[in-house]
SEKENU-480956 format. One record per residue (C-alpha): x, y, z; residue in three letters. Coordinates in nm, 2 decimals. Layout:
// residues N
+--------+--------+--------+-----+
:      x :      y :      z : res :
+--------+--------+--------+-----+
:      X :      Y :      Z : Ala :
...
+--------+--------+--------+-----+
//
This chain:
// residues 313
+--------+--------+--------+-----+
:      x :      y :      z : res :
+--------+--------+--------+-----+
:  28.03 :   8.06 :  14.33 : Met :
:  28.39 :   8.19 :  14.45 : Ala :
:  28.47 :   8.00 :  14.73 : Lys :
:  28.44 :   8.17 :  15.07 : Cys :
:  28.75 :   8.26 :  15.28 : Phe :
:  28.94 :   8.00 :  15.43 : Ser :
:  29.05 :   7.99 :  15.78 : Phe :
:  29.22 :   7.68 :  15.74 : Thr :
:  29.42 :   7.82 :  15.43 : Ala :
:  29.47 :   8.13 :  15.59 : Thr :
:  29.61 :   7.93 :  15.91 : Arg :
:  29.84 :   7.77 :  15.68 : Asp :
:  29.99 :   8.06 :  15.47 : Trp :
:  30.09 :   8.21 :  15.82 : Cys :
:  30.26 :   7.84 :  15.92 : Phe :
:  30.46 :   7.89 :  15.60 : Arg :
:  30.59 :   8.25 :  15.74 : Tyr :
:  30.69 :   8.13 :  16.04 : Thr :
:  30.87 :   7.82 :  15.87 : Phe :
:  31.04 :   8.08 :  15.62 : Ser :
:  31.10 :   8.37 :  15.89 : Asn :
:  31.27 :   8.08 :  16.13 : Ala :
:  31.52 :   8.02 :  15.84 : Gly :
:  31.36 :   7.73 :  15.65 : Leu :
:  31.29 :   7.67 :  15.26 : Arg :
:  31.06 :   7.48 :  15.14 : Ser :
:  31.22 :   7.24 :  14.88 : Thr :
:  31.05 :   6.92 :  14.65 : Thr :
:  31.26 :   6.67 :  14.57 : Thr :
:  31.19 :   6.42 :  14.27 : Asp :
:  31.35 :   6.06 :  14.43 : Leu :
:  31.29 :   5.91 :  14.07 : Gly :
:  31.06 :   5.61 :  14.11 : Asp :
:  30.74 :   5.80 :  14.11 : Gly :
:  30.80 :   5.92 :  14.45 : Thr :
:  30.83 :   6.28 :  14.54 : Val :
:  30.91 :   6.41 :  14.89 : Met :
:  30.84 :   6.77 :  15.02 : His :
:  31.09 :   6.94 :  15.31 : Val :
:  31.15 :   7.20 :  15.47 : Trp :
:  31.50 :   7.25 :  15.48 : Ala :
:  31.74 :   7.53 :  15.64 : Pro :
:  31.84 :   7.81 :  15.41 : Lys :
:  32.16 :   7.74 :  15.51 : Ala :
:  32.29 :   7.44 :  15.65 : His :
:  32.56 :   7.48 :  15.95 : Ile :
:  32.86 :   7.23 :  15.97 : Lys :
:  32.92 :   7.31 :  16.36 : Ser :
:  32.52 :   7.23 :  16.45 : Lys :
:  32.37 :   6.87 :  16.43 : Pro :
:  32.08 :   6.76 :  16.23 : Thr :
:  31.75 :   6.70 :  16.38 : Leu :
:  31.46 :   6.58 :  16.20 : Val :
:  31.12 :   6.67 :  16.29 : Leu :
:  30.82 :   6.38 :  16.16 : Ile :
:  30.45 :   6.46 :  16.20 : His :
:  30.16 :   6.20 :  16.27 : Gly :
:  29.88 :   6.18 :  16.09 : Ile :
:  29.64 :   6.52 :  16.04 : Gly :
:  29.73 :   6.81 :  15.90 : Ala :
:  30.07 :   6.87 :  15.70 : Asn :
:  30.38 :   6.91 :  15.88 : Ala :
:  30.38 :   7.26 :  15.96 : Met :
:  30.07 :   7.28 :  16.15 : Trp :
:  30.23 :   6.99 :  16.42 : Gln :
:  30.57 :   7.17 :  16.52 : Trp :
:  30.58 :   7.50 :  16.40 : Ser :
:  30.57 :   7.58 :  16.82 : Asp :
:  30.90 :   7.42 :  16.85 : Phe :
:  31.09 :   7.53 :  16.52 : Ile :
:  31.24 :   7.90 :  16.66 : Ser :
:  31.38 :   7.69 :  16.93 : Pro :
:  31.55 :   7.42 :  16.79 : Leu :
:  31.68 :   7.62 :  16.50 : Met :
:  31.96 :   7.81 :  16.71 : Ser :
:  32.10 :   7.40 :  16.77 : Arg :
:  32.04 :   7.25 :  16.53 : Phe :
:  32.00 :   7.17 :  16.19 : Asn :
:  31.61 :   7.15 :  16.12 : Val :
:  31.48 :   6.99 :  15.88 : Tyr :
:  31.12 :   6.88 :  15.84 : Val :
:  30.98 :   6.69 :  15.55 : Pro :
:  30.58 :   6.58 :  15.48 : Asp :
:  30.55 :   6.19 :  15.45 : Leu :
:  30.39 :   6.04 :  15.15 : Leu :
:  30.04 :   6.17 :  15.10 : Phe :
:  30.07 :   6.49 :  15.35 : Phe :
:  30.19 :   6.83 :  15.21 : Gly :
:  30.33 :   6.82 :  14.90 : Asp :
:  30.47 :   6.42 :  14.94 : Ser :
:  30.31 :   6.15 :  14.74 : Tyr :
:  30.43 :   5.83 :  14.59 : Thr :
:  30.28 :   5.60 :  14.24 : Thr :
:  30.41 :   5.30 :  14.43 : Arg :
:  30.20 :   5.08 :  14.60 : Pro :
:  30.39 :   5.06 :  14.93 : Glu :
:  30.26 :   5.15 :  15.27 : Arg :
:  30.40 :   5.08 :  15.54 : Ser :
:  30.63 :   5.26 :  15.78 : Glu :
:  30.93 :   5.09 :  15.66 : Gln :
:  30.88 :   5.23 :  15.30 : Phe :
:  30.77 :   5.61 :  15.41 : Gln :
:  31.14 :   5.56 :  15.66 : Ala :
:  31.33 :   5.49 :  15.36 : Gln :
:  31.18 :   5.79 :  15.17 : Cys :
:  31.27 :   5.99 :  15.42 : Val :
:  31.62 :   5.89 :  15.44 : Met :
:  31.62 :   5.94 :  15.03 : Arg :
:  31.54 :   6.28 :  15.07 : Val :
:  31.74 :   6.37 :  15.34 : Met :
:  32.07 :   6.23 :  15.17 : Glu :
:  31.98 :   6.42 :  14.88 : Ala :
:  31.99 :   6.71 :  15.11 : His :
:  32.33 :   6.62 :  15.20 : Gly :
:  32.28 :   6.50 :  15.50 : Val :
:  32.40 :   6.13 :  15.68 : Thr :
:  32.39 :   6.13 :  16.02 : Val :
:  32.07 :   6.30 :  16.21 : Met :
:  31.90 :   6.26 :  16.55 : Asn :
:  31.45 :   6.20 :  16.47 : Val :
:  31.19 :   6.32 :  16.67 : Val :
:  30.85 :   6.15 :  16.58 : Gly :
:  30.50 :   6.22 :  16.68 : Ile :
:  30.25 :   5.98 :  16.65 : Ser :
:  30.24 :   5.80 :  16.32 : Tyr :
:  30.56 :   6.00 :  16.26 : Gly :
:  30.68 :   5.76 :  16.52 : Gly :
:  30.60 :   5.43 :  16.38 : Phe :
:  30.84 :   5.61 :  16.07 : Val :
:  31.11 :   5.73 :  16.31 : Ser :
:  31.17 :   5.42 :  16.49 : Tyr :
:  31.15 :   5.21 :  16.16 : Ser :
:  31.45 :   5.49 :  16.04 : Met :
:  31.67 :   5.43 :  16.33 : Ala :
:  31.60 :   5.04 :  16.27 : Ala :
:  31.71 :   5.00 :  15.91 : Gln :
:  31.93 :   5.28 :  15.95 : Phe :
:  32.16 :   5.21 :  16.31 : Lys :
:  32.45 :   5.42 :  16.20 : Glu :
:  32.28 :   5.73 :  16.08 : Arg :
:  32.03 :   5.77 :  16.33 : Val :
:  32.18 :   5.90 :  16.67 : Glu :
:  31.94 :   5.99 :  16.89 : Lys :
:  31.52 :   5.89 :  16.91 : Leu :
:  31.28 :   6.07 :  17.07 : Val :
:  30.95 :   5.92 :  17.04 : Leu :
:  30.63 :   6.07 :  17.14 : Cys :
:  30.27 :   5.91 :  17.15 : Cys :
:  30.39 :   5.64 :  16.90 : Ala :
:  30.26 :   5.28 :  17.00 : Gly :
:  30.54 :   5.11 :  16.78 : Val :
:  30.44 :   4.81 :  17.01 : Cys :
:  30.09 :   4.76 :  16.97 : Leu :
:  29.99 :   4.43 :  16.84 : Glu :
:  29.69 :   4.33 :  16.64 : Glu :
:  29.56 :   4.14 :  16.93 : Lys :
:  29.51 :   4.44 :  17.14 : Asp :
:  29.21 :   4.58 :  16.93 : Met :
:  29.02 :   4.27 :  16.98 : Asp :
:  29.12 :   4.27 :  17.38 : Glu :
:  29.00 :   4.61 :  17.41 : Gly :
:  29.29 :   4.82 :  17.47 : Met :
:  29.15 :   5.07 :  17.24 : Phe :
:  28.81 :   5.29 :  17.29 : Lys :
:  28.76 :   5.20 :  16.90 : Val :
:  28.65 :   4.82 :  16.78 : Lys :
:  28.80 :   4.78 :  16.49 : Asn :
:  29.04 :   4.94 :  16.21 : Val :
:  28.77 :   5.07 :  16.01 : Asp :
:  28.61 :   5.25 :  16.32 : Glu :
:  29.01 :   5.40 :  16.39 : Ala :
:  29.00 :   5.56 :  16.05 : Val :
:  28.68 :   5.68 :  16.04 : Ser :
:  28.76 :   5.88 :  16.37 : Ile :
:  29.14 :   5.97 :  16.22 : Leu :
:  29.07 :   6.06 :  15.89 : Leu :
:  28.71 :   6.27 :  15.97 : Pro :
:  28.52 :   6.32 :  15.69 : Gln :
:  28.23 :   6.53 :  15.88 : Asn :
:  28.23 :   6.77 :  16.16 : Pro :
:  28.06 :   6.52 :  16.37 : Glu :
:  28.36 :   6.26 :  16.31 : Lys :
:  28.63 :   6.60 :  16.35 : Met :
:  28.44 :   6.64 :  16.71 : Arg :
:  28.51 :   6.28 :  16.82 : Glu :
:  28.88 :   6.34 :  16.69 : Leu :
:  28.93 :   6.65 :  16.86 : Leu :
:  28.76 :   6.50 :  17.22 : Lys :
:  28.96 :   6.18 :  17.18 : Thr :
:  29.29 :   6.37 :  17.07 : Ser :
:  29.29 :   6.62 :  17.34 : Phe :
:  29.27 :   6.60 :  17.75 : Tyr :
:  29.08 :   6.91 :  17.71 : Lys :
:  28.93 :   6.95 :  17.38 : Pro :
:  28.78 :   7.27 :  17.25 : Ala :
:  28.43 :   7.26 :  17.30 : Lys :
:  28.15 :   7.44 :  17.07 : Arg :
:  28.39 :   7.49 :  16.76 : Val :
:  28.14 :   7.61 :  16.47 : Pro :
:  28.07 :   7.38 :  16.23 : Thr :
:  28.16 :   7.58 :  15.93 : Cys :
:  28.55 :   7.56 :  16.10 : Phe :
:  28.53 :   7.18 :  16.08 : Leu :
:  28.42 :   7.15 :  15.75 : Asn :
:  28.67 :   7.43 :  15.63 : Asp :
:  28.93 :   7.22 :  15.80 : Phe :
:  28.81 :   6.90 :  15.64 : Ile :
:  28.80 :   7.05 :  15.29 : Asn :
:  29.16 :   7.18 :  15.31 : Glu :
:  29.33 :   6.89 :  15.51 : Met :
:  29.08 :   6.58 :  15.49 : Cys :
:  28.99 :   6.47 :  15.18 : Ile :
:  29.27 :   6.45 :  14.94 : Glu :
:  29.47 :   6.16 :  14.93 : Tyr :
:  29.22 :   6.01 :  15.21 : Phe :
:  29.25 :   5.62 :  15.05 : Gln :
:  29.61 :   5.62 :  15.02 : Glu :
:  29.61 :   5.77 :  15.39 : Arg :
:  29.33 :   5.48 :  15.52 : Lys :
:  29.58 :   5.20 :  15.37 : Glu :
:  29.84 :   5.38 :  15.60 : Leu :
:  29.67 :   5.30 :  15.89 : Ile :
:  29.55 :   4.96 :  15.81 : Gln :
:  29.91 :   4.88 :  15.71 : Ala :
:  30.01 :   4.97 :  16.06 : Leu :
:  29.76 :   4.72 :  16.20 : His :
:  29.77 :   4.42 :  16.03 : Lys :
:  29.97 :   4.11 :  16.15 : Asp :
:  30.15 :   4.33 :  16.40 : Arg :
:  30.33 :   4.15 :  16.65 : Lys :
:  30.57 :   4.28 :  16.95 : Leu :
:  30.77 :   3.99 :  16.92 : Ser :
:  30.88 :   4.13 :  16.54 : Asp :
:  30.98 :   4.48 :  16.65 : Leu :
:  31.33 :   4.52 :  16.66 : Pro :
:  31.48 :   4.62 :  16.93 : Lys :
:  31.67 :   4.98 :  16.86 : Ile :
:  32.04 :   5.01 :  17.01 : Thr :
:  32.03 :   5.43 :  17.01 : Gln :
:  31.97 :   5.64 :  17.33 : Pro :
:  31.63 :   5.69 :  17.24 : Thr :
:  31.32 :   5.94 :  17.47 : Leu :
:  31.00 :   5.81 :  17.46 : Ile :
:  30.69 :   6.10 :  17.57 : Ile :
:  30.34 :   6.06 :  17.63 : Trp :
:  30.06 :   6.22 :  17.75 : Gly :
:  29.89 :   6.07 :  18.09 : Glu :
:  29.57 :   6.01 :  17.95 : His :
:  29.66 :   5.96 :  17.58 : Asp :
:  29.29 :   5.77 :  17.41 : Gln :
:  29.43 :   5.69 :  17.08 : Ile :
:  29.76 :   5.52 :  17.21 : Phe :
:  29.68 :   5.43 :  17.56 : Pro :
:  29.92 :   5.50 :  17.81 : Leu :
:  30.01 :   5.10 :  17.84 : Glu :
:  30.19 :   5.09 :  17.55 : Leu :
:  30.40 :   5.37 :  17.67 : Ala :
:  30.55 :   5.11 :  17.95 : His :
:  30.55 :   4.83 :  17.71 : Arg :
:  30.74 :   5.01 :  17.45 : Leu :
:  31.00 :   5.06 :  17.78 : Lys :
:  30.99 :   4.73 :  17.85 : Arg :
:  31.07 :   4.60 :  17.52 : His :
:  31.37 :   4.90 :  17.45 : Leu :
:  31.49 :   4.82 :  17.87 : Gly :
:  31.79 :   5.06 :  17.98 : Asp :
:  31.83 :   5.21 :  17.65 : Asn :
:  31.51 :   5.44 :  17.63 : Ala :
:  31.38 :   5.68 :  17.89 : Glu :
:  31.01 :   5.71 :  17.98 : Leu :
:  30.89 :   6.10 :  18.06 : Ala :
:  30.50 :   6.09 :  18.11 : Ile :
:  30.31 :   6.44 :  18.06 : Ile :
:  30.04 :   6.51 :  18.33 : Lys :
:  29.73 :   6.67 :  18.24 : Asn :
:  29.81 :   6.60 :  17.86 : Ala :
:  29.63 :   6.39 :  17.57 : Gly :
:  29.77 :   6.24 :  17.26 : His :
:  29.78 :   6.56 :  17.09 : Ala :
:  30.07 :   6.69 :  17.34 : Ile :
:  30.24 :   6.89 :  17.05 : Asn :
:  29.93 :   7.13 :  17.09 : Val :
:  29.84 :   7.08 :  17.47 : Glu :
:  30.18 :   7.11 :  17.61 : Lys :
:  30.44 :   7.28 :  17.37 : Pro :
:  30.68 :   7.39 :  17.66 : Lys :
:  30.69 :   7.07 :  17.87 : Glu :
:  30.76 :   6.87 :  17.51 : Leu :
:  30.96 :   7.10 :  17.43 : His :
:  31.15 :   7.10 :  17.83 : Lys :
:  31.23 :   6.72 :  17.72 : His :
:  31.32 :   6.75 :  17.40 : Phe :
:  31.60 :   7.02 :  17.53 : Lys :
:  31.71 :   6.81 :  17.84 : Ser :
:  31.74 :   6.50 :  17.60 : Phe :
:  31.91 :   6.65 :  17.28 : Leu :
:  32.04 :   7.03 :  17.35 : Ile :
:  32.18 :   6.98 :  17.73 : Asp :
:  32.45 :   6.73 :  17.66 : Ser :
:  32.58 :   6.89 :  17.30 : Leu :
:  32.95 :   7.10 :  17.31 : Pro :
:  32.89 :   7.45 :  17.27 : His :
:  32.98 :   7.53 :  16.92 : Thr :
:  33.04 :   7.83 :  16.71 : Val :
:  32.82 :   7.86 :  16.43 : Asn :
:  33.02 :   7.78 :  16.10 : Gln :
:  32.82 :   7.79 :  15.74 : Ser :
:  32.92 :   7.49 :  15.48 : Asn :
:  32.89 :   7.73 :  15.23 : Gly :
:  32.63 :   7.60 :  15.05 : Cys :
:  32.39 :   7.82 :  15.08 : Lys :
:  32.01 :   7.69 :  14.98 : Thr :
:  31.78 :   7.96 :  14.92 : Asp :
+--------+--------+--------+-----+
//
């Protein structure tokens, strides 16, 4: 039987068009150890612009999470948007599942693109990876933005009732939904005002297109975040850091934002977006971009665009 029309696949194609039209190209880099990284990279890297790396969270590929931000950020930055391992076209045959390994892979692919210094924005799981990049590569990450990223969580937090779920397996069943009921639960948990009465056929279509492939590997990524995690083991990064959080985040409660601010001290700023849940990039994109602009752009000197002569399309 022929496959029916897929709204998700069509939406994915539209995102590809948006990224390409904004001046990005799809690139795939073999890192040589069984690891392949996909990155949306500028068609022409401009030397006079700083570099900004946008790192997505658990869910669909990077395009779905950053589409609203590409065009406004491209005017001031060389924007790179990687797919993390086991999302989009990125994968590895290696057994590592830590955010530290993900961070190393992002840095290696940026090196392959000739980029050595960058600003980094990470949302949710992508914030864990971004934080690790800043900790491991201190001289290469200039500024860091962490959006709803519970990097300060501890393994004991779940046992002490901080989260709505009671264990990691329950969290996995929601974050990696395999049926419409769990997909509805994810929407309810992620959004302050979730969409209501989404047709089951749309939910099934999204699950089939975005949630089935690499299910086991993504489950292991989530398990690795939680296992033996202690605040005392989290390094204190030194880069200027902006922490942004949704006021009603149910996945990583707001207490984790305040905990992270205390951990980093005066080196960090905390911005709380009202009437927003965990998916602040979808619910409040304009407010989120205002914070990006204030922290990343307003401090930049005015520059004249100048190509480095290395056309990459």
